[in-house]
N, C-alpha and C positions, 0 to 999 in steps of 0.2 A: 600187524599182529601186535596186540598189547603185551606188555611184560607181565610177570607174575609178582605179586606182593609177597615178600618173604620175611621182612624185618618186623620185629615186634613194635618198634616205634611207629611204623607206617600203619599198623593195625589200630593203634591208639586213637587215631583221628576218627574212626567209625563210631566212637562213643557220642560224638556230636557231628553227624554228617551235615554237609551243605544242602543236600537234596535227597529225597527218597522217592522210589517208584514201586508200584505193586500191580500185579495182575495175576489172578488165580494163585497158584502155589509159589510164584516167583516174586521175590522182593529184591530190590537193589538199593544200596546205600552208596552215595557219592560224596567224596571229599575233594574239593577243588584245591589244586596247587599247580605249581609251574612244571612239575616233572612230567615226563611222558606218561601216557595212559597205562595203567597197571590194574590187573584184575585179580581178585581172590574169590574163592568159592567156599561156601559153607553149606554142607549137606549133612544133616544130622542122621544118627543111626535110626531114628524113628521112621525115616523115609524108606529104608530097606537095608539089606546087607551090603557088604563092600562091593560086590559085583554090580548091584543096582546103582549104588551111589557113584561109582566110577563111570558107569555108562551115562548117567545123567551129566556128570561133569564133562565128559568127552563131547557129548552132544552140544552142551552150552558153549564150550570152548570153540567148537567148530562153527557154531552159529555166530558167535562174536567175531571170529576171524574172517568170516565170509560176508560181513556187513558191507553195504555199499559205501557208506560214509564212515571214516575212521572215528574212533571214540575221541572226544576232546580230552585235553590234558587233565590228569587227576587220578584218584584212586577209586575203584569200584569194588563193592562187595556184593556178589550175587548169592542170595540165599534161596534154598529150595525147601519147600514144605511138603507135607504129606499130599500125595496126589500127583506129584511130578513124575513118578515112575510110570504112571498110567497114560501120560500124554504121548501122542505121536510126535514125530519130528516137526511136522508142520504146526501142530498145536503149541508145541514148546517155542517155536519161532514166533508165533503170534503173541504169546504171553510175554516173551522176552522183549519184543519190540514195544509193546504197550507199557511195560515196566520201565523202559528207558525214557519214556515221556514223563519226566518228573513232575510231581505235584507243584 
Protein backbone atom coordinates (compact mmCIF):
# COMPACT_ATOMS: atom_id res chain seq x y z
CA UNK A 1 0.00 0.00 0.00
CA UNK A 2 1.62 3.28 -1.08
CA UNK A 3 1.85 6.22 1.29
CA UNK A 4 0.11 9.55 0.75
CA UNK A 5 1.86 12.70 -0.33
CA UNK A 6 1.23 15.42 2.22
CA UNK A 7 4.10 17.92 2.14
CA UNK A 8 4.22 20.96 -0.11
CA UNK A 9 7.84 20.34 -1.06
CA UNK A 10 6.89 16.88 -2.36
CA UNK A 11 4.21 18.38 -4.61
CA UNK A 12 6.70 20.84 -6.13
CA UNK A 13 8.34 18.03 -8.11
CA UNK A 14 5.20 17.60 -10.20
CA UNK A 15 5.95 20.85 -12.03
CA UNK A 16 8.61 18.85 -13.92
CA UNK A 17 7.57 15.18 -13.78
CA UNK A 18 9.90 12.38 -14.80
CA UNK A 19 7.13 10.62 -16.76
CA UNK A 20 3.46 11.06 -17.64
CA UNK A 21 0.69 8.69 -18.59
CA UNK A 22 -2.84 9.19 -19.81
CA UNK A 23 -5.88 7.14 -20.65
CA UNK A 24 -9.37 8.56 -21.03
CA UNK A 25 -10.09 10.93 -18.13
CA UNK A 26 -7.15 9.61 -16.05
CA UNK A 27 -3.73 11.29 -16.11
CA UNK A 28 -0.73 10.30 -14.01
CA UNK A 29 2.42 12.30 -13.34
CA UNK A 30 5.44 10.48 -11.89
CA UNK A 31 8.49 11.91 -10.14
CA UNK A 32 11.27 9.43 -9.51
CA UNK A 33 13.15 9.48 -6.22
CA UNK A 34 14.48 7.05 -3.63
CA UNK A 35 11.60 7.33 -1.17
CA UNK A 36 8.89 4.66 -0.99
CA UNK A 37 5.98 4.98 -3.42
CA UNK A 38 3.55 7.72 -2.46
CA UNK A 39 0.37 8.81 -4.24
CA UNK A 40 -1.66 12.03 -4.33
CA UNK A 41 -5.03 12.53 -5.99
CA UNK A 42 -6.33 15.60 -7.84
CA UNK A 43 -10.01 15.56 -8.69
CA UNK A 44 -11.39 18.98 -9.54
CA UNK A 45 -14.81 20.36 -8.73
CA UNK A 46 -15.76 20.24 -12.41
CA UNK A 47 -15.89 16.43 -12.09
CA UNK A 48 -18.72 16.53 -9.56
CA UNK A 49 -19.67 17.39 -6.03
CA UNK A 50 -17.74 16.18 -2.97
CA UNK A 51 -19.61 12.89 -2.79
CA UNK A 52 -18.72 12.06 -6.41
CA UNK A 53 -15.08 13.15 -6.04
CA UNK A 54 -14.62 11.11 -2.86
CA UNK A 55 -16.17 8.04 -4.49
CA UNK A 56 -13.74 8.30 -7.40
CA UNK A 57 -10.81 8.79 -5.00
CA UNK A 58 -11.80 5.72 -2.96
CA UNK A 59 -12.14 3.60 -6.09
CA UNK A 60 -8.76 4.66 -7.43
CA UNK A 61 -7.11 4.12 -4.04
CA UNK A 62 -8.60 0.61 -3.88
CA UNK A 63 -7.41 -0.17 -7.40
CA UNK A 64 -3.88 0.99 -6.65
CA UNK A 65 -3.80 -0.97 -3.38
CA UNK A 66 -4.97 -4.15 -5.13
CA UNK A 67 -2.40 -4.04 -7.95
CA UNK A 68 -0.45 -7.26 -8.47
CA UNK A 69 2.89 -5.48 -8.76
CA UNK A 70 3.72 -2.79 -6.20
CA UNK A 71 4.45 0.70 -7.47
CA UNK A 72 8.13 1.52 -7.96
CA UNK A 73 9.69 4.10 -5.65
CA UNK A 74 8.69 7.69 -6.35
CA UNK A 75 5.78 10.09 -6.19
CA UNK A 76 2.62 9.71 -8.26
CA UNK A 77 -0.10 12.29 -8.90
CA UNK A 78 -3.33 10.77 -10.21
CA UNK A 79 -5.59 13.36 -11.86
CA UNK A 80 -9.17 12.74 -12.91
CA UNK A 81 -11.04 14.72 -15.52
CA UNK A 82 -14.64 15.03 -16.58
CA UNK A 83 -16.10 11.64 -17.39
CA UNK A 84 -14.41 9.75 -14.56
CA UNK A 85 -17.66 9.75 -12.58
CA UNK A 86 -19.41 7.82 -15.36
CA UNK A 87 -16.88 4.98 -15.52
CA UNK A 88 -17.62 1.61 -14.03
CA UNK A 89 -15.11 0.07 -11.65
CA UNK A 90 -13.72 -2.17 -14.41
CA UNK A 91 -13.44 0.70 -16.88
CA UNK A 92 -11.66 2.79 -14.26
CA UNK A 93 -9.28 -0.12 -13.67
CA UNK A 94 -8.50 -0.40 -17.39
CA UNK A 95 -7.86 3.34 -17.77
CA UNK A 96 -5.69 3.42 -14.66
CA UNK A 97 -3.54 0.49 -15.82
CA UNK A 98 -3.11 2.05 -19.28
CA UNK A 99 -2.14 5.38 -17.71
CA UNK A 100 0.54 3.65 -15.62
CA UNK A 101 2.28 2.66 -18.86
CA UNK A 102 4.16 5.94 -19.15
CA UNK A 103 4.97 7.50 -22.51
